Each structure stands twice: as structure tokens, then as C-alpha cells.
N, C-alpha and C positions, 0 to 999 in steps of 0.2 A: 765545443770541446776542451775540458782541461788541459787536458794530455795524452799525450801519445801512449799505444799501449805501453811501449818499451822503459817508458818512465816507469808504468807502476808495476811491472817486473823486478826494475831495477829493486823498486822499495819492499817488494814481497821476498824477494831474496834475501836484503838486510835484516829483512823484520824475521824470518827465519833463523837463519844465521846468530844472530845477538839475542834471541831468545835460548836457543842450544848453549850458548858461551856463557852467558851471565847464571842461569843455572850451576853450570861445571866450576867454576869462579866462584860463587857463593860457596860449594863443599867444598873446595878445595882450601879456600880462606877461613875460614871457622874451622877445618880441619890443622890445617899446619902454623894457623898465626899472624900469615903474610897480610900486614897493611896494605903492601901495595898489589898484594890478590884482590880484599877486600875492594882496591877503589878502584880496579877493573871491573871485580862485579859488578859493579855500581854502573859504573861507566855502559858496559852493555848494557844494564836494566833501563839506563836511561834513552843510551839509544835505541833498543826495543820499543817505548814508549814514542819515541818522536818519529819510527815509521809510523809508528798507530797514527799519530795524529796527524801526517802529512797524510796519508789514507782515506783518512775520516774529513782536511782540507781537501784532497778533490772530489769525493764524493758531494762535499756543498756549492763545491764551485761548479757543479755538474748541474746546477737545479736551472731549470728556464726562468728568464728574468719574471719579472711580475712588474705592480703598481709600486714596490715599496723599493726595487730595486730595476729600474727598465734597461737598465746596461747590463742586468743577470749579474750571479754573483761569483765569477770568475776572481775576485781577489780577494773569497775568501782564504784562498790558498795561501798566496802570499800572507796574509794575516798567520796563518799556523805554522808556514815557514818560519816568521819571525817570531813565534814562541815558542817551538825546535831550541834555537838560536838562546833562549832566552836559559830553557831547559838546560841544556849542555852546560850553560853558564854556572846558573844556582846552584841546578842539583848536583851535575857532573865533578864540575871544577871545586865547587863549595864542599863536597863529602870529602873530596879527594884531598885537598887540604886541609881539613881536619883532620882526617884517618893521615897524615902525612906526621902535619904537626904534634899530633896526638902520641903514635907513636914515639917517636922525637922524645918528647916532654914522659912518658914513660916505655923503656925498651924492654922488650919484653921477647922471649929466643923464640926461634921458627925453626920448626921441625918438619921431618919429610920434604926434605927438596928435591926430591924426585918427584910427588906427587904436583906440585908447584909448577916444576917443567913442564910433564906431561900435559897437565893442562895447557898451561902457554902456548906449547906445540900444537896441542890441538885446537886452540883457539887461533893463531897463525894461519892453520889452514883452512880454520870457516871464514875467517874476517879476509884472508887474501882471496878466496874463491867469492865473497861475495865483493869484495872490492874490483874485480877483473868484471864481474858484472854488470858493473856502475861505470869502470873506468873505458867496455866497450862501447856502452851504450852514448857516455858522452867522446868518445872520437869519433862516432859513426853519426856526432850532430855539428860536434867542429868542425868536420872539413882539414882544409891546410892551417886554421887560426890557431894560433899559439894557444897553451892554455888557461893564462889569464883575460889576454882578449876574450876568449869562449864565456868565461867566468860571465866578464864583465858585460857581454852583450847577448846572453843567452838570459830571455823570458822564463823559464820554465825552472822553478827554484828544486825542485823535487830532486833531479840528476843530481846536481853540484852539493845538493846538501848530503845526501847520501855521501859521494867522496869524500866531501870534506871530513864528514864523518867516520867514514870506516878507516883514512886513510891518519887521522886521529887515533883511531883505533890500534893500528900497526904499528904506530909511532908509542904505545901507552904499551904495546904490548911487548916492544924493545927494553922502553926506560924499565920495567917490571925486572926483564928476564935481567939485563946488565946491574939492577938492584941486590936480585936474588942469588946474584956471579959473586957481586961484592960481599954479601954478607957468609957466604959459605967460605971462600976460598982466598979474602982477604981481612976477612972478623971484623970487616968494619960495621958495628950494628944500626949504624942510622944509617946506612944505605939504603934500607928497605924504606923508612919512610922518607928520605930523602927521593925514590922512586915515587912515592908518593903525589909530593911538592912536584916533579919534573912533570907527571901525568897530567896536577890541576893545570900546571904552565899551558900543557899541550892541549885542554880543553878551553881555555880561558881562551890563547890564541884561536882558535878553531869557529867558538861562538862566535868573538867581536868579528872574523872573517866576515862571516855569515849575518848574521846583524846588519854589519854595515852593507851588504848585497841585496840584501831582503827589503830595509829600509828603502832604497829607492825603487823597488818596484809596488811596495806600499802606499809609497807617495804618490805614482803614476809615472812612468818611464815612457818617451815618444818609441816610436819604432826607429827601426835601422837607419842609419844614414843613408846606404844604398837603397831600401824600402822610400825614402823619403825622394832622394831625387828622382829617381821611376816614376812614381807618381808625379811632382811635378814639369818633367820632361811632357810625360801623358796629358797631362791640363793643359802644358803651352801649347802643345802640335795641335790643338783643335782649331782648325780655324776663323771661328767666332769669334774667339778669346782673344782681347786684345795684353791682359796681361792676367798675373795671378798675384790679388794682394796680398793672400794669407795662406798657410799650408800647417795645421795642424792637429799630430797623430797621439794618441795617447791608445795603452794594451792593458783592457779591464781584466785579460787573464793573458796566460802566454800562446792562446794560439783564439786573441779576440783583439784586434783595432779597432777603435773608434779613427777615420779622418775625416775631417773639416778641408773645405774649403772654402776663400769669397775668391769669387772670381769678375773680372772685369770682363765684358763685352763688348766687340765693336760695337758702334753707333748704330749701323745700319742693320743691327743682327732683329729677327722680328723674335715674339711670343714663341712662334713654333721653332726658330734658331734654336734661342735660348732653352728650351726643352730637348728640342733631341736631342742636343750635344750634352745636358745633366746627363740625360738617360744613358749615353749611349759611353760618358766617362766614367759612368756610376759602373755599369756594366760589365767594361776596361778592366777597370783599377780589381774589383773584385775575380774577375779570371787570372789577372796577372796574376795579385797576392790573393792566395782565399782567408789566410789570417786577419785579412779587412774585412769583417761582416760586415760594418756601419761606416756611409758613405753621406755626408752631411754637405751642402752645396748653395752656399749664401752668393746670390747676387747683388752686386752694389759696383759701384763707380770709383774709380781709384781716391779722385780723390775727395769724395767722404769717406772712403774708408780712410786716408791718412787723417783726415779730420775727427774720426770718432778715437784713433789710434792714440791721436794729443790729448784728447779731454780725458782716455783712460789715464793718462802720464800720470795728468796735471792731476 
């Protein structure tokens, strides 16, 4: 299973909130002529599409393994999360920059400030509710780890992607509000366009952060250090194992890890000893770490493994 039900609930909450907010912002922006409001509307529309892509990615990643993809389709979730980062940058940030510079080049008056403020306040309520759902789920999985540490450690991009998006949305709403206040009370006509540019900067930084994190997942990340150390201890605790030549792990999805071990057995080990050890070790690893769905064990003398490693380096 690619993601937990809590992750999916976070996406549905964000999808519903952003769809309502986008429609409201578009009406308000068209009615009042605010560039910042139009930028925010496009931002919310892009976020709505992004949540749809994440749900599509989850559905695709849950397909069973087949001959074409013997390890399953779990990495499709990482691909679609990376697409989300690209869309945030290309559409959200790009259009915000365009709206901002266009408004600076051709200023136009803003009417009905009250409508804009009402929409922004309503948007803050919706965005705040979606952000709280995402933040609670994020806190649930991170435990005592720090915020950035959990983002780097997490192999499920759905929760932190939605959390990043909602955080960027809240900052964008603040920027739009400041821009409108500056236009209304300080008579700075450029402030509305400046707010759109600020929203573009916020979205660009968000997109870059998400792209960086999902790139690592897409190219194949190992299991956590704690998991690798525990599997190493299990292998070395087996009485017939002389040494662990190599241990490698890779995530094919948030809850789908492949572990490969190369073991050197003691010379007195019989074939039956080796078979029982491999079966027992595989069972113990999977029981201790349910996310490790496949365990492959290679039996090889340490000196032969060293020779192979030296050959590969050459």
C-alpha cells in the first residue's frame, strides 16, 4: 500500500478547501481588479489540480507488480509529486510574476476593498483548516523529530507536499492583504503588483524545496539509518553467519522497501543450516519492519565479495 489513509485524508481536505477558495478568489479578483487577488486565485487553482495529481499518483502507485514492473508501481507517487513541484513553479509562480509585472507596467485602480478583504479572510479560514489537518498528520508521523528532519526522513511526499502548499498559501494571503492595505491606506499603487511578485517568490521557493526533496525519492533513497542498523544486527546475530559483506536498501514507495544482503557463512555451515538461517532472517526482518516487503540474500565468501567489489570499481 503506497500511503496510509491519513495521508489521503489530508489531500482530500486540501482539495476541497482549495477548490472553494479558487472560485471565490476568481470572482473577487475579476470584480475588484486586484492583481494580487488574481494571482492568489491562480495559486489556489494550481493547488487544486496538484491535489488531484497526488490522488492520481496514489491510485497508480497501488497497482500490483507485473512483468513490466516486477517491483510494483510505488515510485509513481514520487513522480507525480515531482510534477506537482514543477506545476507550482511553472504555473503558480510564473503567472504570479506575470500578473505582478503587468500590473506595475499598466496600473489600474482597485475597487471594493471590502470584497477583497472578505474573500481573503474567508480564504484564511479555509486554508487554515486544511493546514491544521496536514500539520496534525505531519506531527503524528514525526514524533519527537524536528520539522526539517522529518521532511528529509519522510518517504511519503503526500503529507509534506500538502503542508508546504498550504504554508505557501497562508503566506501568499498575508502578502496579498499587505499589498491591498498599502494601496488603500498608503496610496502605493505599485503595492498590489508587488504583492503578486511576492507571491511568485513564495511559490518559487516552495517549488524548489519540494523538487529537491522529491528528486531524492525519485532517484531511490535507502531505508532509515536506524532500520539499516537493526537489520545489520539481526544478520550478525545469526550463529552461522561469519560476516555481513554488504547490506543495501531502497524505497520503491513510502511503505515498500527492498533489502538485499550478502552474507558470508562459517565454513562448518551445512546447506540445511544456510537455508534455515536465510528463512529465519527473512521472517524476522519482515516481522520487525513491515515496510520491508522483499528480502534477497546472497551467500558469498567474504574474499570473493571483496574481489567482485574491486572489479566493479575498476
